N, C-alpha and C positions, 0 to 999 in steps of 0.2 A: 573454531568459533566463527571465523570469517565465512566459512562455507555455510554454516547454519544461517547466518544473517543474509547471505546472498540467496539462499534457498527460499527464505521467507519473502524476500523482495521479488525474486523471479516468479515464485508461485503466484504472487498477487497479480502479476501482469502477464503471465504466459498461459493462463488457463483459458479454455475456450469460452467464448462469449455466450450468454444466454440467448435463447431464441426470441426473447422479448426485448424490444428496443426500449431503453430507458434513457432519458436525457436529464441528468441531474445538475450538471454544471458545478464547478468547485475547484479548489486548489489541487486535489488529488487527480481529478479528471484532466485538468490542464497539464499537470506534470506527466501524467501517463501518456497523453497524446504527444508530448514533446520527446518522450523517451525513444531510444533507437532500437527497441525490441521488435522482432519480426511479427509477433502476435498482436501488436497494438492495433486497435480499431476503435472507432467512436463508440460502438456498442459495448465492447469490453471495458473501456475506460469509464463509460457512464455507469456500468454495473458496479465497478470497483468504487466509484464515488458514492453510489447508493449505500453500499456496505460501510464505507467510511463514515457516512452521515449517521449510521445507526450505531457504530462501534466506537468511533473516535470523537473526541471533543474538537472544537474548531482549532484550538491550540495544538492538539495532537496532529491534526490534519496539516497544519502549516509546517510542523516539524517533519512529518512523514513525507510530505511532498518533496522535500529537499533530497530525500533518499533516491528518488527516481533519477535525478541529475548526477548525484554523487553518492554512490553506494558506500563509500568510505565513511560518510557521515553516519550511516547506520551503525557501522562498527564502532565508531567513536562514542556514540550514544550508548550502545550496548556495554561498552567497557567502562563507562562512567558509573561508579557504584555509589549511587545515592538513592534514598527512598523514592524521590520523585522520578528519577530516570528508570529505576526498576519497575515502578508502577506503570510508567509510559510503555516500557518494553513489553510488559504483560498485555497491555491493551493492544499494542502493535501486533504481537503474535496472534492474538485473538482475531484481529482484523484480517491478517493473512490467511488464517484457517477459514474464517467465514467467507472471505472473498473467493477462496479456492473452491469451496462447496457451493456457494450461491451463484457464482458467475460462470456456470458451465454451459 
């Protein structure tokens, strides 16, 4: 299970950036830029923020931004079995898939 969570997280920030530069600004973008991943770039993090703005609520973005600094938080959220966390996790997985496809 932990490997799946890390895969979603890594996929969201390790995909190649789009050839179009987009500057969105936001919690996800800032968290992405502060992460220690090799693939981090302003262009990639901006693209991921654009996707977050389309797929995640502001509350979801605040929660997901914490995963960049501490991936264990993603595992903790995933393992919390409530309707609200399950719904969040589905939106988060959708965000990861969309970012992987859009931010190439």
